Biotite code that builds the C-alpha atoms (Angstrom):
import biotite.structure as struc

atoms = struc.array([
    struc.Atom([57.670, 142.466, 103.942], chain_id="A", res_id=1, res_name="MET", atom_name="CA", element="C"),
    struc.Atom([56.913, 138.748, 104.133], chain_id="A", res_id=2, res_name="LYS", atom_name="CA", element="C"),
    struc.Atom([54.338, 137.364, 106.480], chain_id="A", res_id=3, res_name="THR", atom_name="CA", element="C"),
    struc.Atom([55.025, 134.645, 109.017], chain_id="A", res_id=4, res_name="PHE", atom_name="CA", element="C"),
    struc.Atom([53.187, 132.087, 106.885], chain_id="A", res_id=5, res_name="LYS", atom_name="CA", element="C"),
    struc.Atom([55.459, 132.826, 103.912], chain_id="A", res_id=6, res_name="GLU", atom_name="CA", element="C"),
    struc.Atom([58.571, 132.387, 106.057], chain_id="A", res_id=7, res_name="TYR", atom_name="CA", element="C"),
    struc.Atom([57.147, 129.162, 107.448], chain_id="A", res_id=8, res_name="LEU", atom_name="CA", element="C"),
    struc.Atom([56.362, 127.840, 103.963], chain_id="A", res_id=9, res_name="ALA", atom_name="CA", element="C"),
    struc.Atom([59.929, 128.621, 102.812], chain_id="A", res_id=10, res_name="GLU", atom_name="CA", element="C"),
    struc.Atom([61.461, 126.876, 105.809], chain_id="A", res_id=11, res_name="SER", atom_name="CA", element="C"),
    struc.Atom([59.969, 123.467, 105.058], chain_id="A", res_id=12, res_name="GLN", atom_name="CA", element="C"),
    struc.Atom([62.685, 120.912, 105.603], chain_id="A", res_id=13, res_name="LYS", atom_name="CA", element="C"),
    struc.Atom([62.735, 117.282, 104.580], chain_id="A", res_id=14, res_name="THR", atom_name="CA", element="C"),
    struc.Atom([64.599, 114.493, 106.311], chain_id="A", res_id=15, res_name="TYR", atom_name="CA", element="C"),
    struc.Atom([66.100, 111.930, 103.951], chain_id="A", res_id=16, res_name="ASP", atom_name="CA", element="C"),
    struc.Atom([66.817, 108.331, 104.906], chain_id="A", res_id=17, res_name="PHE", atom_name="CA", element="C"),
    struc.Atom([68.006, 105.151, 103.243], chain_id="A", res_id=18, res_name="ARG", atom_name="CA", element="C"),
    struc.Atom([66.393, 102.021, 104.669], chain_id="A", res_id=19, res_name="ILE", atom_name="CA", element="C"),
    struc.Atom([68.067, 98.647, 104.089], chain_id="A", res_id=20, res_name="LYS", atom_name="CA", element="C"),
    struc.Atom([66.386, 95.348, 104.852], chain_id="A", res_id=21, res_name="ILE", atom_name="CA", element="C"),
    struc.Atom([68.334, 92.113, 104.504], chain_id="A", res_id=22, res_name="ALA", atom_name="CA", element="C"),
    struc.Atom([66.550, 89.020, 103.255], chain_id="A", res_id=23, res_name="GLY", atom_name="CA", element="C"),
    struc.Atom([63.311, 88.487, 101.377], chain_id="A", res_id=24, res_name="ASP", atom_name="CA", element="C"),
    struc.Atom([60.699, 91.216, 101.722], chain_id="A", res_id=25, res_name="VAL", atom_name="CA", element="C"),
    struc.Atom([57.193, 90.467, 100.572], chain_id="A", res_id=26, res_name="ASP", atom_name="CA", element="C"),
    struc.Atom([54.648, 93.005, 99.310], chain_id="A", res_id=27, res_name="ALA", atom_name="CA", element="C"),
    struc.Atom([52.847, 93.009, 102.680], chain_id="A", res_id=28, res_name="LYS", atom_name="CA", element="C"),
    struc.Atom([55.933, 94.330, 104.504], chain_id="A", res_id=29, res_name="ILE", atom_name="CA", element="C"),
    struc.Atom([56.544, 96.988, 101.810], chain_id="A", res_id=30, res_name="GLU", atom_name="CA", element="C"),
    struc.Atom([52.967, 98.203, 102.123], chain_id="A", res_id=31, res_name="LYS", atom_name="CA", element="C"),
    struc.Atom([53.206, 98.185, 105.939], chain_id="A", res_id=32, res_name="SER", atom_name="CA", element="C"),
    struc.Atom([56.445, 100.175, 105.785], chain_id="A", res_id=33, res_name="MET", atom_name="CA", element="C"),
    struc.Atom([54.860, 102.884, 103.642], chain_id="A", res_id=34, res_name="LYS", atom_name="CA", element="C"),
    struc.Atom([51.933, 103.005, 106.090], chain_id="A", res_id=35, res_name="THR", atom_name="CA", element="C"),
    struc.Atom([54.347, 103.229, 109.031], chain_id="A", res_id=36, res_name="ALA", atom_name="CA", element="C"),
    struc.Atom([56.233, 106.105, 107.415], chain_id="A", res_id=37, res_name="LEU", atom_name="CA", element="C"),
    struc.Atom([52.989, 108.090, 106.938], chain_id="A", res_id=38, res_name="GLU", atom_name="CA", element="C"),
    struc.Atom([53.260, 109.016, 110.622], chain_id="A", res_id=39, res_name="LYS", atom_name="CA", element="C"),
    struc.Atom([56.189, 111.285, 109.704], chain_id="A", res_id=40, res_name="PHE", atom_name="CA", element="C"),
    struc.Atom([54.628, 112.810, 106.559], chain_id="A", res_id=41, res_name="GLY", atom_name="CA", element="C"),
    struc.Atom([56.105, 111.011, 103.568], chain_id="A", res_id=42, res_name="VAL", atom_name="CA", element="C"),
    struc.Atom([57.373, 113.461, 100.950], chain_id="A", res_id=43, res_name="GLU", atom_name="CA", element="C"),
    struc.Atom([58.756, 110.696, 98.718], chain_id="A", res_id=44, res_name="SER", atom_name="CA", element="C"),
    struc.Atom([59.166, 106.942, 98.964], chain_id="A", res_id=45, res_name="TYR", atom_name="CA", element="C"),
    struc.Atom([60.966, 104.810, 96.411], chain_id="A", res_id=46, res_name="LYS", atom_name="CA", element="C"),
    struc.Atom([62.334, 101.307, 96.311], chain_id="A", res_id=47, res_name="LYS", atom_name="CA", element="C"),
    struc.Atom([65.845, 101.563, 94.878], chain_id="A", res_id=48, res_name="GLN", atom_name="CA", element="C"),
    struc.Atom([66.029, 97.881, 94.161], chain_id="A", res_id=49, res_name="GLY", atom_name="CA", element="C"),
    struc.Atom([67.259, 94.568, 95.410], chain_id="A", res_id=50, res_name="LYS", atom_name="CA", element="C"),
    struc.Atom([70.918, 93.628, 95.404], chain_id="A", res_id=51, res_name="SER", atom_name="CA", element="C"),
    struc.Atom([72.292, 90.283, 94.403], chain_id="A", res_id=52, res_name="VAL", atom_name="CA", element="C"),
    struc.Atom([72.899, 87.674, 97.070], chain_id="A", res_id=53, res_name="VAL", atom_name="CA", element="C"),
    struc.Atom([76.219, 88.440, 98.749], chain_id="A", res_id=54, res_name="GLN", atom_name="CA", element="C"),
    struc.Atom([78.264, 86.306, 101.114], chain_id="A", res_id=55, res_name="GLU", atom_name="CA", element="C"),
    struc.Atom([78.701, 89.252, 103.510], chain_id="A", res_id=56, res_name="HIS", atom_name="CA", element="C"),
    struc.Atom([76.389, 92.152, 102.557], chain_id="A", res_id=57, res_name="PRO", atom_name="CA", element="C"),
    struc.Atom([77.540, 95.709, 103.251], chain_id="A", res_id=58, res_name="LEU", atom_name="CA", element="C"),
    struc.Atom([76.264, 97.027, 106.611], chain_id="A", res_id=59, res_name="ASP", atom_name="CA", element="C"),
    struc.Atom([75.340, 93.464, 107.632], chain_id="A", res_id=60, res_name="PHE", atom_name="CA", element="C"),
    struc.Atom([78.658, 91.698, 108.362], chain_id="A", res_id=61, res_name="PRO", atom_name="CA", element="C"),
    struc.Atom([77.012, 89.183, 110.713], chain_id="A", res_id=62, res_name="GLN", atom_name="CA", element="C"),
    struc.Atom([74.728, 87.815, 107.960], chain_id="A", res_id=63, res_name="LEU", atom_name="CA", element="C"),
    struc.Atom([75.741, 85.370, 105.237], chain_id="A", res_id=64, res_name="LYS", atom_name="CA", element="C"),
    struc.Atom([74.317, 84.860, 101.757], chain_id="A", res_id=65, res_name="ASN", atom_name="CA", element="C"),
    struc.Atom([71.587, 87.503, 101.875], chain_id="A", res_id=66, res_name="GLU", atom_name="CA", element="C"),
    struc.Atom([70.220, 90.031, 99.396], chain_id="A", res_id=67, res_name="ALA", atom_name="CA", element="C"),
    struc.Atom([69.497, 93.638, 100.389], chain_id="A", res_id=68, res_name="LEU", atom_name="CA", element="C"),
    struc.Atom([66.305, 95.583, 99.709], chain_id="A", res_id=69, res_name="ASN", atom_name="CA", element="C"),
    struc.Atom([67.044, 99.320, 99.594], chain_id="A", res_id=70, res_name="ILE", atom_name="CA", element="C"),
    struc.Atom([64.442, 102.087, 100.009], chain_id="A", res_id=71, res_name="TYR", atom_name="CA", element="C"),
    struc.Atom([64.902, 105.857, 99.888], chain_id="A", res_id=72, res_name="ASP", atom_name="CA", element="C"),
    struc.Atom([62.433, 108.096, 101.656], chain_id="A", res_id=73, res_name="THR", atom_name="CA", element="C"),
    struc.Atom([62.021, 111.784, 102.498], chain_id="A", res_id=74, res_name="SER", atom_name="CA", element="C"),
    struc.Atom([60.013, 112.693, 105.559], chain_id="A", res_id=75, res_name="LEU", atom_name="CA", element="C"),
    struc.Atom([58.507, 116.033, 106.557], chain_id="A", res_id=76, res_name="ASN", atom_name="CA", element="C"),
    struc.Atom([58.722, 115.584, 110.330], chain_id="A", res_id=77, res_name="TYR", atom_name="CA", element="C"),
    struc.Atom([62.033, 115.356, 112.190], chain_id="A", res_id=78, res_name="PRO", atom_name="CA", element="C"),
    struc.Atom([63.323, 112.025, 113.441], chain_id="A", res_id=79, res_name="ILE", atom_name="CA", element="C"),
    struc.Atom([66.821, 110.616, 113.671], chain_id="A", res_id=80, res_name="ASN", atom_name="CA", element="C"),
    struc.Atom([68.015, 107.393, 112.044], chain_id="A", res_id=81, res_name="ALA", atom_name="CA", element="C"),
    struc.Atom([68.058, 105.407, 115.296], chain_id="A", res_id=82, res_name="GLU", atom_name="CA", element="C"),
    struc.Atom([64.529, 106.475, 116.208], chain_id="A", res_id=83, res_name="GLY", atom_name="CA", element="C"),
    struc.Atom([63.217, 105.573, 112.758], chain_id="A", res_id=84, res_name="LEU", atom_name="CA", element="C"),
    struc.Atom([65.004, 102.198, 112.892], chain_id="A", res_id=85, res_name="ARG", atom_name="CA", element="C"),
    struc.Atom([63.465, 101.374, 116.270], chain_id="A", res_id=86, res_name="ASP", atom_name="CA", element="C"),
    struc.Atom([60.011, 102.487, 115.120], chain_id="A", res_id=87, res_name="TYR", atom_name="CA", element="C"),
    struc.Atom([60.170, 100.420, 111.906], chain_id="A", res_id=88, res_name="LEU", atom_name="CA", element="C"),
    struc.Atom([61.537, 97.411, 113.778], chain_id="A", res_id=89, res_name="ARG", atom_name="CA", element="C"),
    struc.Atom([58.574, 97.456, 116.170], chain_id="A", res_id=90, res_name="ASP", atom_name="CA", element="C"),
    struc.Atom([55.992, 98.239, 113.482], chain_id="A", res_id=91, res_name="TYR", atom_name="CA", element="C"),
    struc.Atom([57.214, 95.686, 110.928], chain_id="A", res_id=92, res_name="LEU", atom_name="CA", element="C"),
    struc.Atom([58.414, 93.111, 113.480], chain_id="A", res_id=93, res_name="ASP", atom_name="CA", element="C"),
    struc.Atom([61.843, 92.777, 111.834], chain_id="A", res_id=94, res_name="ILE", atom_name="CA", element="C"),
    struc.Atom([64.952, 91.715, 113.736], chain_id="A", res_id=95, res_name="ASP", atom_name="CA", element="C"),
    struc.Atom([67.538, 94.479, 114.379], chain_id="A", res_id=96, res_name="PHE", atom_name="CA", element="C"),
    struc.Atom([70.196, 92.428, 112.604], chain_id="A", res_id=97, res_name="SER", atom_name="CA", element="C"),
    struc.Atom([68.191, 92.637, 109.341], chain_id="A", res_id=98, res_name="HIS", atom_name="CA", element="C"),
    struc.Atom([67.353, 96.370, 109.382], chain_id="A", res_id=99, res_name="LEU", atom_name="CA", element="C"),
    struc.Atom([69.562, 99.461, 108.920], chain_id="A", res_id=100, res_name="LYS", atom_name="CA", element="C"),
    struc.Atom([68.533, 103.102, 108.555], chain_id="A", res_id=101, res_name="VAL", atom_name="CA", element="C"),
    struc.Atom([71.104, 105.636, 107.359], chain_id="A", res_id=102, res_name="ARG", atom_name="CA", element="C"),
    struc.Atom([71.208, 109.256, 106.268], chain_id="A", res_id=103, res_name="LYS", atom_name="CA", element="C"),
    struc.Atom([72.412, 109.597, 102.651], chain_id="A", res_id=104, res_name="PRO", atom_name="CA", element="C"),
    struc.Atom([75.408, 111.851, 103.439], chain_id="A", res_id=105, res_name="GLY", atom_name="CA", element="C"),
    struc.Atom([76.909, 109.713, 106.221], chain_id="A", res_id=106, res_name="GLU", atom_name="CA", element="C"),
    struc.Atom([80.522, 108.566, 105.876], chain_id="A", res_id=107, res_name="PRO", atom_name="CA", element="C"),
    struc.Atom([79.323, 104.955, 106.032], chain_id="A", res_id=108, res_name="THR", atom_name="CA", element="C"),
    struc.Atom([77.247, 105.633, 102.927], chain_id="A", res_id=109, res_name="GLU", atom_name="CA", element="C"),
    struc.Atom([79.955, 107.592, 101.084], chain_id="A", res_id=110, res_name="GLN", atom_name="CA", element="C"),
    struc.Atom([82.368, 104.675, 100.876], chain_id="A", res_id=111, res_name="TYR", atom_name="CA", element="C"),
    struc.Atom([79.695, 102.638, 99.065], chain_id="A", res_id=112, res_name="GLN", atom_name="CA", element="C"),
    struc.Atom([79.171, 105.162, 96.271], chain_id="A", res_id=113, res_name="GLU", atom_name="CA", element="C"),
    struc.Atom([80.956, 104.389, 92.997], chain_id="A", res_id=114, res_name="PRO", atom_name="CA", element="C"),
    struc.Atom([84.043, 106.459, 92.215], chain_id="A", res_id=115, res_name="LYS", atom_name="CA", element="C"),
    struc.Atom([84.438, 108.084, 88.799], chain_id="A", res_id=116, res_name="ASP", atom_name="CA", element="C"),
    struc.Atom([88.161, 108.724, 88.909], chain_id="A", res_id=117, res_name="GLU", atom_name="CA", element="C"),
    struc.Atom([90.756, 106.130, 87.998], chain_id="A", res_id=118, res_name="THR", atom_name="CA", element="C"),
    struc.Atom([93.004, 104.885, 90.745], chain_id="A", res_id=119, res_name="TYR", atom_name="CA", element="C"),
    struc.Atom([96.748, 105.327, 90.246], chain_id="A", res_id=120, res_name="GLU", atom_name="CA", element="C"),
    struc.Atom([99.227, 103.311, 92.259], chain_id="A", res_id=121, res_name="THR", atom_name="CA", element="C"),
    struc.Atom([101.760, 105.607, 93.871], chain_id="A", res_id=122, res_name="LYS", atom_name="CA", element="C"),
    struc.Atom([104.362, 102.910, 94.482], chain_id="A", res_id=123, res_name="LEU", atom_name="CA", element="C"),
    struc.Atom([104.972, 102.458, 90.762], chain_id="A", res_id=124, res_name="THR", atom_name="CA", element="C"),
    struc.Atom([105.576, 106.192, 90.226], chain_id="A", res_id=125, res_name="ASP", atom_name="CA", element="C"),
    struc.Atom([109.343, 106.329, 89.633], chain_id="A", res_id=126, res_name="ALA", atom_name="CA", element="C"),
    struc.Atom([109.368, 110.136, 89.451], chain_id="A", res_id=127, res_name="GLU", atom_name="CA", element="C"),
    struc.Atom([107.564, 110.674, 92.804], chain_id="A", res_id=128, res_name="TYR", atom_name="CA", element="C"),
    struc.Atom([105.188, 113.311, 91.427], chain_id="A", res_id=129, res_name="LYS", atom_name="CA", element="C"),
    struc.Atom([103.308, 113.648, 94.744], chain_id="A", res_id=130, res_name="ASP", atom_name="CA", element="C"),
    struc.Atom([106.437, 114.033, 96.882], chain_id="A", res_id=131, res_name="ALA", atom_name="CA", element="C"),
    struc.Atom([107.038, 117.471, 98.423], chain_id="A", res_id=132, res_name="PRO", atom_name="CA", element="C"),
    struc.Atom([109.741, 119.545, 96.762], chain_id="A", res_id=133, res_name="LYS", atom_name="CA", element="C"),
    struc.Atom([112.605, 120.068, 99.212], chain_id="A", res_id=134, res_name="ILE", atom_name="CA", element="C"),
    struc.Atom([116.150, 121.370, 98.938], chain_id="A", res_id=135, res_name="LYS", atom_name="CA", element="C"),
    struc.Atom([118.629, 118.713, 99.995], chain_id="A", res_id=136, res_name="GLY", atom_name="CA", element="C"),
    struc.Atom([121.240, 121.188, 101.242], chain_id="A", res_id=137, res_name="GLU", atom_name="CA", element="C"),
    struc.Atom([118.814, 122.289, 103.970], chain_id="A", res_id=138, res_name="GLU", atom_name="CA", element="C"),
    struc.Atom([118.872, 118.809, 105.555], chain_id="A", res_id=139, res_name="TYR", atom_name="CA", element="C"),
    struc.Atom([122.293, 117.251, 104.841], chain_id="A", res_id=140, res_name="TYR", atom_name="CA", element="C"),
    struc.Atom([125.730, 117.955, 103.402], chain_id="A", res_id=141, res_name="GLY", atom_name="CA", element="C"),
    struc.Atom([128.739, 120.127, 104.272], chain_id="A", res_id=142, res_name="ASP", atom_name="CA", element="C"),
    struc.Atom([126.769, 123.394, 104.370], chain_id="A", res_id=143, res_name="LYS", atom_name="CA", element="C"),
    struc.Atom([124.195, 121.911, 106.768], chain_id="A", res_id=144, res_name="TYR", atom_name="CA", element="C"),
    struc.Atom([126.907, 120.378, 108.997], chain_id="A", res_id=145, res_name="ASN", atom_name="CA", element="C"),
    struc.Atom([128.745, 123.683, 109.253], chain_id="A", res_id=146, res_name="MET", atom_name="CA", element="C"),
    struc.Atom([125.569, 125.578, 110.185], chain_id="A", res_id=147, res_name="SER", atom_name="CA", element="C"),
    struc.Atom([124.776, 122.945, 112.827], chain_id="A", res_id=148, res_name="MET", atom_name="CA", element="C"),
    struc.Atom([128.280, 123.184, 114.318], chain_id="A", res_id=149, res_name="LEU", atom_name="CA", element="C"),
    struc.Atom([128.041, 126.991, 114.334], chain_id="A", res_id=150, res_name="LYS", atom_name="CA", element="C"),
    struc.Atom([124.724, 126.789, 116.208], chain_id="A", res_id=151, res_name="ALA", atom_name="CA", element="C"),
    struc.Atom([126.262, 124.428, 118.748], chain_id="A", res_id=152, res_name="LEU", atom_name="CA", element="C"),
    struc.Atom([129.264, 126.689, 119.250], chain_id="A", res_id=153, res_name="MET", atom_name="CA", element="C"),
    struc.Atom([126.988, 129.724, 119.761], chain_id="A", res_id=154, res_name="ASP", atom_name="CA", element="C"),
    struc.Atom([124.985, 127.833, 122.382], chain_id="A", res_id=155, res_name="ALA", atom_name="CA", element="C"),
    struc.Atom([128.159, 126.838, 124.244], chain_id="A", res_id=156, res_name="ASP", atom_name="CA", element="C"),
    struc.Atom([129.113, 130.254, 125.644], chain_id="A", res_id=157, res_name="THR", atom_name="CA", element="C"),
    struc.Atom([130.648, 131.078, 128.978], chain_id="A", res_id=158, res_name="GLY", atom_name="CA", element="C"),
    struc.Atom([133.800, 130.097, 130.807], chain_id="A", res_id=159, res_name="PRO", atom_name="CA", element="C"),
    struc.Atom([135.108, 126.611, 130.343], chain_id="A", res_id=160, res_name="LYS", atom_name="CA", element="C"),
    struc.Atom([135.304, 124.812, 133.627], chain_id="A", res_id=161, res_name="LYS", atom_name="CA", element="C"),
    struc.Atom([135.236, 121.259, 134.815], chain_id="A", res_id=162, res_name="ASP", atom_name="CA", element="C"),
    struc.Atom([131.606, 120.260, 134.148], chain_id="A", res_id=163, res_name="ARG", atom_name="CA", element="C"),
    struc.Atom([131.926, 116.837, 135.725], chain_id="A", res_id=164, res_name="THR", atom_name="CA", element="C"),
    struc.Atom([132.725, 118.223, 139.178], chain_id="A", res_id=165, res_name="ALA", atom_name="CA", element="C"),
    struc.Atom([129.757, 120.588, 139.181], chain_id="A", res_id=166, res_name="ASP", atom_name="CA", element="C"),
    struc.Atom([127.105, 119.190, 136.776], chain_id="A", res_id=167, res_name="PRO", atom_name="CA", element="C"),
    struc.Atom([124.167, 121.335, 137.866], chain_id="A", res_id=168, res_name="GLU", atom_name="CA", element="C"),
    struc.Atom([125.999, 124.546, 138.649], chain_id="A", res_id=169, res_name="GLY", atom_name="CA", element="C"),
    struc.Atom([125.625, 124.322, 142.436], chain_id="A", res_id=170, res_name="GLY", atom_name="CA", element="C"),
    struc.Atom([126.986, 122.333, 145.348], chain_id="A", res_id=171, res_name="LYS", atom_name="CA", element="C"),
    struc.Atom([125.932, 118.741, 145.716], chain_id="A", res_id=172, res_name="ALA", atom_name="CA", element="C"),
    struc.Atom([124.954, 119.238, 149.376], chain_id="A", res_id=173, res_name="ASP", atom_name="CA", element="C"),
    struc.Atom([123.073, 122.463, 148.767], chain_id="A", res_id=174, res_name="ASP", atom_name="CA", element="C"),
    struc.Atom([119.411, 121.497, 148.288], chain_id="A", res_id=175, res_name="ILE", atom_name="CA", element="C"),
    struc.Atom([116.816, 124.251, 148.329], chain_id="A", res_id=176, res_name="LYS", atom_name="CA", element="C"),
    struc.Atom([114.708, 124.351, 151.466], chain_id="A", res_id=177, res_name="GLY", atom_name="CA", element="C"),
    struc.Atom([116.742, 121.782, 153.416], chain_id="A", res_id=178, res_name="VAL", atom_name="CA", element="C"),
    struc.Atom([119.381, 122.912, 155.771], chain_id="A", res_id=179, res_name="GLU", atom_name="CA", element="C"),
    struc.Atom([122.262, 120.619, 156.510], chain_id="A", res_id=180, res_name="GLY", atom_name="CA", element="C"),
    struc.Atom([122.391, 119.476, 160.164], chain_id="A", res_id=181, res_name="GLU", atom_name="CA", element="C"),
    struc.Atom([125.383, 118.012, 161.848], chain_id="A", res_id=182, res_name="PRO", atom_name="CA", element="C"),
    struc.Atom([125.343, 114.319, 162.732], chain_id="A", res_id=183, res_name="GLU", atom_name="CA", element="C"),
    struc.Atom([123.420, 113.497, 165.874], chain_id="A", res_id=184, res_name="GLY", atom_name="CA", element="C"),
    struc.Atom([121.126, 116.531, 165.539], chain_id="A", res_id=185, res_name="GLY", atom_name="CA", element="C"),
    struc.Atom([117.460, 116.679, 166.428], chain_id="A", res_id=186, res_name="LYS", atom_name="CA", element="C"),
    struc.Atom([115.378, 113.840, 164.948], chain_id="A", res_id=187, res_name="SER", atom_name="CA", element="C"),
    struc.Atom([112.270, 114.483, 162.973], chain_id="A", res_id=188, res_name="VAL", atom_name="CA", element="C"),
    struc.Atom([110.525, 111.710, 164.879], chain_id="A", res_id=189, res_name="LEU", atom_name="CA", element="C"),
    struc.Atom([110.747, 113.645, 168.099], chain_id="A", res_id=190, res_name="GLY", atom_name="CA", element="C"),
    struc.Atom([113.664, 112.393, 170.218], chain_id="A", res_id=191, res_name="ASN", atom_name="CA", element="C"),
    struc.Atom([114.915, 114.904, 172.718], chain_id="A", res_id=192, res_name="LYS", atom_name="CA", element="C"),
])
């Protein structure tokens, strides 16, 4: 049987983050960031690189003509992306508009990953390979019309009577819960 320490050693979890800083980052800020992350027990820290200058960088739509510095880190102590962003912003004195912290598996990160498959336009597919296979006689044609008429005839059972004179099946004056009073009867407002 395993001891508690063995279970604890096996349950070590790391928290991965991708840190993006827009603009120029000097060596002093990089060193300060690594020092700041030591508070959470840095398992790994790596600068992924610097992107080219883009008119509107991804994740920073409000900025123009900036390059992105991307860092990947794994931490031993739990913290969420917003908490880490706020901590780094205060520690490094970087504006919120120039700093983003994301988890690697987020949907906002997935759309940025390169796709290996080739894209095929579905509008140019003359054979409609992706279209569901249906039988046309189930939705239109003489056989469908006859089955629809048969269903309507089955639903229309009972004696044929003048439906315009009695649309609801009861008398027009007969309303549930209200009794008809003759004219000049007792008023609801309380006349005698």
